[in-house]
MDTraj code that builds the backbone (N, CA, C; nanometers):
import mdtraj as md
import numpy as np

residues = "MET SER TYR ASP VAL PRO ASP ALA CYS THR LEU PRO THR ALA GLU ARG PRO LEU ARG LEU ALA GLU PHE ASP ASP LEU PHE ALA THR ALA VAL ARG ARG ILE ASP ARG LEU GLY GLU SER HIS ALA ARG LEU HIS LEU THR GLY PRO ALA GLY LEU ALA ALA ARG VAL ARG ASP LEU ALA ALA ARG GLU SER GLU CYS CYS SER PHE PHE THR PHE THR THR THR GLU GLN PRO ALA THR GLU GLY GLU VAL VAL VAL LEU ASP ILE GLU VAL PRO ALA ALA HIS ALA ASP VAL LEU ALA SER LEU ILE ARG ARG ALA ALA ARG".split()
xyz = np.array([
    [-5.6154, 6.5697, -0.3297],
    [-5.6197, 6.6575, -0.4452],
    [-5.5113, 6.6134, -0.5413],
    [-5.5377, 6.6264, -0.6695],
    [-5.4460, 6.5740, -0.7692],
    [-5.3345, 6.6698, -0.8083],
    [-5.3329, 6.7876, -0.7536],
    [-5.2167, 6.8715, -0.7793],
    [-5.1728, 6.9312, -0.6478],
    [-5.0444, 6.9623, -0.6403],
    [-4.9893, 7.0135, -0.5167],
    [-5.0436, 7.1524, -0.4889],
    [-5.0964, 7.1686, -0.3690],
    [-5.1480, 7.2980, -0.3282],
    [-5.0375, 7.3672, -0.2502],
    [-4.9928, 7.4807, -0.2998],
    [-4.8836, 7.5500, -0.2313],
    [-4.9295, 7.6095, -0.0981],
    [-4.8338, 7.6344, -0.0103],
    [-4.8635, 7.6936, 0.1188],
    [-4.9316, 7.8294, 0.1048],
    [-4.9112, 7.8958, -0.0078],
    [-4.9691, 8.0287, -0.0291],
    [-5.1212, 8.0239, -0.0465],
    [-5.1779, 7.9064, -0.0674],
    [-5.3224, 7.8933, -0.0867],
    [-5.3933, 7.9054, 0.0477],
    [-5.4918, 7.9934, 0.0555],
    [-5.5654, 8.0140, 0.1801],
    [-5.7040, 7.9514, 0.1781],
    [-5.7390, 7.8806, 0.0718],
    [-5.8693, 7.8148, 0.0663],
    [-5.8725, 7.7049, 0.1719],
    [-5.9766, 7.7007, 0.2555],
    [-5.9831, 7.5952, 0.3570],
    [-5.9742, 7.4569, 0.2921],
    [-5.9053, 7.3678, 0.3573],
    [-5.8808, 7.2338, 0.3045],
    [-6.0097, 7.1640, 0.2635],
    [-6.1141, 7.1803, 0.3414],
    [-6.2411, 7.1131, 0.3114],
    [-6.3047, 7.1632, 0.1824],
    [-6.2739, 7.2853, 0.1416],
    [-6.3329, 7.3440, 0.0209],
    [-6.2516, 7.3146, -0.1053],
    [-6.1304, 7.2674, -0.0909],
    [-6.0429, 7.2468, -0.2064],
    [-6.0972, 7.1453, -0.3071],
    [-6.1515, 7.0311, -0.2626],
    [-6.2062, 6.9374, -0.3618],
    [-6.3233, 6.9974, -0.4401],
    [-6.4019, 7.0817, -0.3767],
    [-6.5145, 7.1456, -0.4460],
    [-6.4642, 7.2426, -0.5527],
    [-6.3624, 7.3187, -0.5190],
    [-6.3057, 7.4133, -0.6158],
    [-6.2436, 7.3388, -0.7320],
    [-6.1719, 7.2335, -0.7016],
    [-6.1096, 7.1539, -0.8061],
    [-6.2156, 7.0944, -0.8976],
    [-6.3272, 7.0514, -0.8402],
    [-6.4377, 6.9975, -0.9205],
    [-6.4951, 7.1045, -1.0124],
    [-6.4988, 7.2295, -0.9661],
    [-6.5459, 7.3383, -1.0525],
    [-6.4533, 7.3558, -1.1719],
    [-6.3229, 7.3527, -1.1464],
    [-6.2271, 7.3633, -1.2569],
    [-6.2407, 7.2438, -1.3507],
    [-6.2511, 7.1246, -1.2952],
    [-6.2638, 7.0053, -1.3787],
    [-6.3870, 7.0120, -1.4676],
    [-6.4983, 7.0593, -1.4132],
    [-6.6205, 7.0711, -1.4922],
    [-6.6032, 7.1742, -1.6035],
    [-6.5433, 7.2874, -1.5707],
    [-6.5175, 7.3895, -1.6725],
    [-6.4270, 7.3334, -1.7810],
    [-6.3203, 7.2673, -1.7408],
    [-6.2267, 7.2115, -1.8386],
    [-6.2954, 7.1078, -1.9281],
    [-6.3735, 7.0199, -1.8675],
    [-6.4374, 6.9116, -1.9430],
    [-6.5418, 6.9624, -2.0412],
    [-6.6077, 7.0712, -2.0074],
    [-6.7177, 7.1182, -2.0912],
    [-6.6808, 7.2313, -2.1854],
    [-6.5728, 7.3037, -2.1591],
    [-6.5490, 7.4250, -2.2369],
    [-6.4129, 7.4363, -2.3045],
    [-6.3097, 7.3704, -2.2547],
    [-6.1753, 7.3881, -2.3121],
    [-6.1685, 7.3235, -2.4501],
    [-6.1265, 7.4031, -2.5466],
    [-6.1119, 7.3532, -2.6838],
    [-5.9663, 7.3466, -2.7282],
    [-5.8821, 7.4307, -2.6675],
    [-5.7399, 7.4311, -2.7029],
    [-5.6612, 7.4911, -2.5875],
    [-5.5402, 7.4411, -2.5697],
    [-5.4503, 7.4925, -2.4669],
    [-5.3189, 7.5295, -2.5343],
    [-5.2745, 7.6511, -2.5112],
    [-5.1446, 7.6968, -2.5621],
    [-5.0532, 7.7215, -2.4421],
    [-4.9378, 7.6546, -2.4410],
    [-4.8374, 7.6832, -2.3383],
    [-4.7489, 7.7935, -2.3925],
    [-4.7493, 7.9077, -2.3270],
    [-4.6721, 8.0224, -2.3719],
    [-4.5437, 8.0383, -2.2922],
    [-4.5141, 7.9404, -2.2126],
    [-4.3950, 7.9404, -2.1286],
    [-4.4229, 7.8583, -2.0048],
    [-4.3242, 7.8427, -1.9201],
    [-4.3400, 7.7638, -1.7982],
    [-4.4398, 7.8264, -1.7011],
    [-4.4564, 7.9573, -1.7084],
    [-4.5432, 8.0249, -1.6117],
    [-4.6630, 8.0947, -1.6768],
    [-4.6949, 8.0569, -1.8011],
    [-4.8061, 8.1215, -1.8724],
    [-4.8723, 8.0201, -1.9658],
    [-5.0027, 8.0106, -1.9526],
    [-5.0806, 7.9241, -2.0417],
    [-5.2041, 8.0003, -2.0877],
    [-5.2533, 7.9643, -2.2048],
    [-5.3736, 8.0272, -2.2609],
    [-5.4721, 7.9161, -2.2963],
    [-5.5910, 7.9249, -2.2380],
    [-5.6969, 7.8288, -2.2651],
    [-5.8018, 7.8950, -2.3526],
    [-5.8434, 7.8236, -2.4553],
    [-5.9498, 7.8696, -2.5443],
    [-6.0742, 7.7905, -2.5074],
    [-6.1799, 7.8610, -2.4695],
    [-6.3017, 7.7961, -2.4219],
    [-6.4217, 7.8389, -2.5056],
    [-6.5144, 7.7481, -2.5242],
    [-6.6409, 7.7804, -2.5894],
    [-6.7528, 7.7186, -2.5077],
    [-6.8673, 7.7855, -2.5104],
    [-6.9806, 7.7334, -2.4360],
    [-7.1030, 7.8210, -2.4527],
    [-7.2071, 7.7893, -2.3796],
    [-7.3320, 7.8634, -2.3904],
    [-7.3198, 8.0033, -2.3298],
    [-7.4219, 8.0831, -2.3525],
    [-7.4276, 8.2159, -2.2919],
    [-7.4038, 8.2016, -2.1418],
    [-7.3270, 8.2905, -2.0867],
    [-7.2936, 8.2855, -1.9449],
    [-7.1561, 8.2283, -1.9173],
    [-7.0899, 8.1733, -2.0206],
    [-6.9575, 8.1151, -2.0013],
    [-6.8583, 8.2190, -1.9497],
    [-6.8560, 8.3364, -2.0099],
    [-6.7597, 8.4389, -1.9689],
    [-6.7787, 8.4758, -1.8221],
    [-6.9030, 8.4914, -1.7805],
    [-6.9305, 8.5252, -1.6405],
    [-6.8850, 8.4124, -1.5484],
    [-6.9079, 8.2889, -1.5906],
    [-6.8660, 8.1726, -1.5120],
    [-6.7147, 8.1696, -1.4967],
    [-6.6429, 8.1932, -1.6054],
    [-6.4966, 8.1917, -1.6025],
    [-6.4447, 8.3048, -1.5138],
    [-6.4989, 8.4245, -1.5302],
    [-6.4548, 8.5386, -1.4485],
    [-6.4801, 8.5129, -1.2997],
    [-6.5962, 8.4564, -1.2672],
    [-6.6292, 8.4290, -1.1274],
    [-6.5325, 8.3273, -1.0666],
    [-6.5087, 8.2180, -1.1362],
    [-6.4179, 8.1154, -1.0864],
    [-6.2763, 8.1708, -1.0722],
    [-6.2321, 8.2457, -1.1707],
    [-6.0978, 8.3050, -1.1657],
    [-6.0854, 8.4029, -1.0495],
    [-6.1875, 8.4836, -1.0266],
    [-6.1835, 8.5805, -0.9167],
    [-6.1770, 8.5099, -0.7817],
    [-6.2564, 8.4052, -0.7659],
    [-6.2547, 8.3320, -0.6391],
    [-6.1217, 8.2609, -0.6176],
    [-6.0637, 8.2073, -0.7249],
    [-5.9344, 8.1399, -0.7117],
    [-5.8242, 8.2410, -0.6798],
    [-5.8311, 8.3582, -0.7372],
    [-5.7313, 8.4623, -0.7093],
    [-5.7373, 8.5088, -0.5642],
    [-5.8561, 8.5019, -0.5043],
    [-5.8701, 8.5428, -0.3644],
    [-5.7919, 8.4516, -0.2703],
    [-5.7901, 8.3227, -0.2987],
    [-5.7226, 8.2297, -0.2082],
    [-5.5804, 8.1961, -0.2539],
    [-5.5546, 8.2083, -0.3815],
    [-5.4215, 8.1798, -0.4371],
    [-5.3766, 8.3034, -0.5140],
    [-5.3287, 8.4001, -0.4392],
    [-5.2981, 8.5308, -0.4983],
    [-5.1840, 8.5269, -0.5987],
    [-5.1120, 8.4157, -0.6070],
    [-5.0031, 8.4064, -0.7048],
    [-5.0547, 8.3874, -0.8471],
    [-5.1822, 8.3486, -0.8636],
    [-5.2408, 8.3343, -0.9969],
    [-5.2802, 8.4721, -1.0520],
    [-5.2544, 8.4918, -1.1801],
    [-5.3090, 8.6063, -1.2525],
    [-5.3925, 8.5496, -1.3664],
    [-5.5209, 8.5777, -1.3631],
    [-5.6133, 8.5320, -1.4664],
    [-5.6584, 8.6523, -1.5479],
    [-5.6563, 8.6375, -1.6793],
    [-5.7063, 8.7417, -1.7686],
    [-5.8050, 8.6763, -1.8642],
    [-5.9274, 8.7263, -1.8639],
    [-6.0285, 8.6714, -1.9543],
    [-6.0559, 8.7710, -2.0658],
    [-6.0656, 8.7185, -2.1861],
    [-6.0951, 8.7994, -2.3038],
    [-6.2061, 8.7309, -2.3809],
    [-6.3147, 8.8023, -2.4010],
    [-6.4245, 8.7465, -2.4796],
    [-6.3958, 8.7685, -2.6273],
    [-6.4266, 8.6669, -2.7072],
    [-6.4061, 8.6721, -2.8511],
    [-6.5420, 8.6715, -2.9209],
    [-6.5503, 8.7288, -3.0407],
    [-6.6766, 8.7245, -3.1148],
    [-6.7166, 8.5792, -3.1436],
    [-6.8456, 8.5533, -3.1351],
    [-6.8964, 8.4190, -3.1615],
    [-7.0304, 8.4290, -3.2319],
    [-7.0547, 8.3373, -3.3205],
    [-7.1844, 8.3348, -3.3889],
    [-7.2889, 8.2653, -3.3037],
    [-7.2418, 8.1832, -3.2103],
    [-7.3318, 8.1096, -3.1235],
    [-7.2641, 8.0894, -2.9886],
    [-7.3346, 8.1078, -2.8800],
    [-7.2754, 8.0901, -2.7484],
    [-7.1690, 8.1938, -2.7211],
    [-7.0689, 8.1554, -2.6435],
    [-6.9603, 8.2471, -2.6087],
    [-6.8256, 8.1803, -2.6279],
    [-6.7288, 8.2602, -2.6657],
    [-6.5904, 8.2157, -2.6800],
    [-6.5069, 8.3022, -2.5867],
    [-6.4278, 8.2366, -2.5033],
    [-6.3473, 8.3070, -2.4038],
    [-6.2044, 8.2559, -2.4118],
    [-6.1103, 8.3486, -2.4055],
    [-5.9694, 8.3136, -2.3936],
    [-5.9302, 8.3444, -2.2495],
    [-5.8758, 8.2439, -2.1818],
    [-5.8341, 8.2589, -2.0427],
    [-5.6833, 8.2439, -2.0348],
    [-5.6161, 8.3535, -2.0015],
    [-5.4722, 8.3496, -1.9785],
    [-5.4498, 8.3265, -1.8299],
    [-5.3621, 8.2325, -1.7987],
    [-5.3268, 8.2025, -1.6606],
    [-5.1766, 8.2200, -1.6471],
    [-5.1374, 8.3068, -1.5546],
    [-4.9956, 8.3309, -1.5313],
    [-4.9645, 8.3144, -1.3833],
    [-4.8449, 8.2649, -1.3560],
    [-4.7971, 8.2469, -1.2194],
    [-4.6504, 8.2892, -1.2134],
    [-4.6017, 8.3236, -1.0952],
    [-4.4578, 8.3460, -1.0814],
    [-4.3831, 8.2146, -1.1057],
    [-4.2580, 8.2237, -1.1440],
    [-4.1783, 8.1046, -1.1736],
    [-4.1790, 8.0048, -1.0582],
    [-4.1855, 8.0533, -0.9363],
    [-4.1846, 7.9645, -0.8197],
    [-4.3078, 7.8739, -0.8142],
    [-4.4135, 7.9088, -0.8865],
    [-4.5367, 7.8293, -0.8858],
    [-4.5658, 7.7665, -1.0223],
    [-4.4640, 7.7541, -1.1068],
    [-4.4816, 7.6951, -1.2397],
    [-4.5330, 7.5516, -1.2304],
    [-4.4956, 7.4795, -1.1260],
    [-4.5428, 7.3425, -1.1099],
    [-4.6928, 7.3363, -1.0854],
    [-4.7474, 7.4352, -1.0174],
    [-4.8916, 7.4405, -0.9925],
    [-4.9649, 7.4645, -1.1246],
    [-4.9127, 7.5566, -1.2047],
    [-4.9729, 7.5824, -1.3354],
    [-4.9654, 7.4571, -1.4224],
    [-4.8518, 7.3912, -1.4239],
    [-4.8364, 7.2697, -1.5050],
    [-4.9379, 7.1634, -1.4647],
    [-4.9596, 7.1484, -1.3362],
    [-5.0559, 7.0504, -1.2876],
    [-5.1981, 7.0881, -1.3293],
    [-5.2307, 7.2154, -1.3198],
    [-5.3631, 7.2619, -1.3593],
    [-5.3852, 7.2402, -1.5090],
    [-5.2843, 7.2657, -1.5893],
    [-5.2938, 7.2485, -1.7327],
    [-5.3070, 7.0998, -1.7693],
    [-5.2377, 7.0140, -1.6962],
    [-5.2567, 6.8702, -1.7210],
    [-5.4023, 6.8297, -1.6967],
    [-5.4633, 6.8856, -1.5934],
    [-5.6054, 6.8557, -1.5672],
    [-5.6919, 6.9055, -1.6829],
    [-5.6601, 7.0230, -1.7327],
    [-5.7394, 7.0817, -1.8419],
    [-5.7261, 6.9994, -1.9701],
    [-5.6110, 6.9378, -1.9890],
    [-5.5841, 6.8627, -2.1120],
    [-5.6489, 6.7242, -2.1135],
    [-5.6963, 6.6776, -2.0009],
    [-5.7570, 6.5436, -1.9952],
    [-5.8799, 6.5328, -2.0800],
])
top = md.Topology()
chain = top.add_chain()
for i, resn in enumerate(residues, 1):
    res = top.add_residue(resn, chain, resSeq=i)
    for name in ("N", "CA", "C"):
        top.add_atom(name, md.element.get_by_symbol(name[0]), res)
traj = md.Trajectory(xyz[None], top)
């Protein structure tokens, strides 16, 4: 895996590459802008077809189940076409390196 998985993560090792691939696909297809709001807070602006918000909420909920240190907040924005979602990702300072690694993946 390309980012350090903290001991606090309970996702089985065999499932981690699949989850990471889900994030990579979301990042590659939907991320339009990334705002770093601090070492432990980032905001991703995403756009995509109908169903994007549900996809983001589902992925965030599943990630929160195994990595409880993540706090994900999704906010839908008005759009003339498709969906626009703002995803805030926050972590405790002790996991700022995990957030930084995730954001580097999103920025690719």
